[in-house]
C-alpha positions in Angstrom: 10.9 65.8 28.9 14.6 65.7 27.9 15.6 62.6 25.9 18.7 61.0 27.2 21.9 61.3 25.2 24.9 59.0 25.5 28.1 59.4 23.5 31.2 57.3 23.5 34.4 59.3 23.3 37.1 57.0 21.9 39.9 59.5 22.5 43.1 58.3 20.8 42.0 54.7 20.6 40.9 52.1 18.0 42.0 51.8 14.4 39.4 52.3 11.7 38.6 48.6 11.4 38.4 48.2 15.2 36.0 51.1 15.3 33.8 49.7 12.5 33.6 46.4 14.4 32.6 48.1 17.6 30.0 50.3 15.9 28.4 47.3 14.2 28.4 45.3 17.4 26.6 48.1 19.3 24.1 48.6 16.5 23.4 44.9 16.3 22.5 45.0 20.0 19.3 46.7 19.2 19.5 50.0 21.2 16.0 51.6 21.4 16.5 55.0 19.8 13.1 56.1 21.0 14.5 55.9 24.5 18.0 57.2 24.1 20.0 59.2 21.6 23.5 57.8 21.2 26.6 57.9 19.1 30.3 57.8 18.8 33.3 60.2 18.8 36.0 58.4 16.9 39.4 59.8 15.7 39.3 62.2 12.7 40.6 59.5 10.4 37.7 57.1 11.2 34.8 59.6 10.8 34.1 59.0 7.2 34.2 55.2 7.5 32.1 55.1 10.7 29.5 57.3 9.1 28.7 54.5 6.6 27.2 52.4 9.3 25.1 55.0 11.1 21.6 56.3 10.4 20.7 60.0 10.4 19.6 59.9 14.1 22.9 58.7 15.3 25.4 61.1 16.8 28.8 61.2 15.0 31.0 63.6 16.9 34.5 64.9 16.0 36.7 65.2 19.1 37.9 68.7 18.3 38.0 71.4 15.6 40.1 74.5 15.0 38.3 77.9 14.9 39.5 79.0 11.5 38.0 78.0 8.2 41.3 77.1 6.6 45.0 78.2 6.5 48.5 77.3 7.6 47.6 75.4 10.7 49.5 72.2 10.4 47.8 69.3 12.2 44.5 71.1 12.7 41.1 70.1 11.3 38.3 72.5 10.4 34.6 72.4 11.0 34.0 72.0 7.2 36.4 69.1 7.1 34.6 67.1 9.8 31.2 67.9 8.4 32.4 66.7 5.0 33.4 63.4 6.7 29.9 63.0 8.1 30.1 64.5 11.6 27.1 66.2 13.0 28.6 67.1 16.3 31.9 68.1 18.0 33.2 67.7 21.5 34.9 70.9 22.7 36.6 72.0 25.9 37.4 68.4 27.1 39.6 68.5 30.2 42.4 66.8 28.2 42.3 69.7 25.7 42.3 72.2 28.6 45.0 70.6 30.7 47.3 68.6 28.3 47.0 71.0 25.4 46.5 74.2 27.4 43.4 75.4 25.6 42.1 78.5 27.3 38.4 79.4 27.8 38.9 82.0 25.0 40.1 79.4 22.5 37.4 77.0 23.5 34.8 79.8 23.0 36.1 80.6 19.5 35.7 76.9 18.6 32.2 76.7 20.0 31.1 79.8 18.0 32.8 78.4 14.9 31.1 75.0 15.3 27.6 76.5 15.9 28.0 78.9 13.0 28.9 76.0 10.7 25.8 74.0 11.9 27.5 71.5 14.1 26.0 70.5 17.4 28.4 71.0 20.3 29.1 69.0 23.4 30.8 71.6 25.7 32.8 70.0 28.5 33.3 71.7 31.8 34.7 70.4 35.1 36.9 71.2 38.1 40.3 69.9 39.3 40.6 67.9 42.5 42.3 70.9 44.2 39.4 73.2 43.1 36.9 70.8 44.7 38.9 70.5 47.9 39.1 74.3 48.0 35.4 74.6 47.8 35.4 76.5 44.5 34.1 73.8 42.2 30.8 75.5 41.4 32.5 78.8 40.7 35.0 77.1 38.5 32.5 75.2 36.4 30.1 78.1 36.0 32.9 80.3 34.9 33.8 77.8 32.2 30.1 77.6 31.2 29.9 81.4 30.9 33.1 81.8 28.9 32.4 78.8 26.7 28.9 80.1 25.7 30.0 83.8 25.3 28.5 85.3 22.2 25.8 82.6 21.6 22.2 83.5 21.4 19.1 81.5 22.3 18.8 79.9 18.9 22.5 78.9 19.1 21.8 77.2 22.4 19.5 74.6 20.6 22.7 73.1 19.2 24.5 73.0 22.6 24.9 70.1 25.1 26.9 70.6 28.2 29.0 67.7 29.7 30.0 68.0 33.3 33.2 66.1 33.8 35.0 66.4 37.1 38.6 66.2 36.1 39.5 64.1 39.2 37.1 61.4 38.0 38.3 61.0 34.4 40.1 57.7 33.9 40.8 57.4 37.6 38.0 54.9 38.4 36.6 57.5 40.8 33.1 58.7 40.0 31.1 61.7 41.4 28.3 60.4 43.5 24.7 60.8 42.2 24.3 63.7 44.6 27.5 65.4 43.5 26.5 65.1 39.9 22.9 66.3 40.5 24.1 69.2 42.5 26.5 70.5 39.8 24.0 69.8 37.0 21.3 71.7 38.9 23.8 74.6 39.3 24.6 74.6 35.6 20.9 74.6 34.6 20.0 77.4 37.0 22.9 79.4 35.7 21.9 78.9 32.0 18.4 79.9 33.0 19.8 83.2 34.2 21.6 83.7 30.9 19.0 82.5 28.4 15.8 82.0 30.2 13.9 79.1 31.8 12.7 77.5 28.6 16.3 77.2 27.1 17.6 75.9 30.4 14.8 73.3 30.8 15.5 72.0 27.2 19.3 71.9 27.7 20.7 68.4 28.0 23.5 68.1 30.6 25.6 65.0 30.5 27.8 63.5 33.1 31.3 62.2 32.3 34.0 60.7 34.5 34.5 57.0 34.8 30.9 56.1 33.7 30.5 52.3 33.8 27.7 49.8 33.5 27.8 49.5 37.3 26.9 53.2 37.9 24.9 54.4 34.9 21.5 53.6 36.3 22.1 55.5 39.5 23.5 58.5 37.7 20.6 58.5 35.2 18.1 58.5 38.1 19.2 62.0 39.0 16.7 64.6 37.9 19.2 66.8 36.1 21.5 64.1 34.6 20.4 63.8 31.0 23.0 61.3 29.7 26.6 60.5 29.7 29.9 61.2 27.9 31.6 57.8 28.2 35.4 57.2 27.8 37.0 53.9 28.5 33.8 51.9 28.8 32.8 52.9 25.3 35.8 51.1 23.8 34.2 47.7 24.2 30.8 46.8 22.8 29.7 44.8 25.8 30.2 47.5 28.3 28.9 50.3 26.1 25.8 48.4 25.2 25.1 47.9 28.9 25.4 51.6 29.5 23.2 52.4 26.5 20.5 50.0 27.8 20.4 51.7 31.2 16.6 51.9 30.7 16.1 48.2 31.0 
């Protein structure tokens, strides 16, 4: 039985004090951590402060890292840096990194391997553009991203990996993949991972859905057999909506 996982990705939002207030409000709401693993992905500058309010079972994710240990890479942040700030996870391959910042599958894979080597858990994001779905190549696109993102990882490494399926056309648009759309893609991903790493690894792998997740659609999405949680954007920026999502089990 895969335990659900829900993470709020704040993107470039919330000051440190705003983030602390949000985290405390969510924690005070009494989320049952026996029923759902959950956490937050604040900006780099807030990681250390947010960590003070979390217990060891919470997820504290950085939104990105660079693939080198150190060096003349102005503006970049290393795995060691985010770990020293308290992060136990990192989001990699998010569509905004792929399409706004032009990160290739090769770059994303270097980051994935660096994160795993440093002991970080990884949420690897994959997803197709609207034109790729309309052309009927959405499954091919997503499985290619999965294959290239996981390149070089062994079965032990996969214990640190979560995959988040985020159809690009649904991120921040208010459009959401239907339960059937999400289930179909998640099932394809799990089947593909089974071919790469075996059935046991695939069955243990948590596959999250991301793309305009809201209190109104979380229960339906979570009722799908292969949807194991969510990577939440805008709805994670307000305690009221994020708590409703986290309490999908009620």
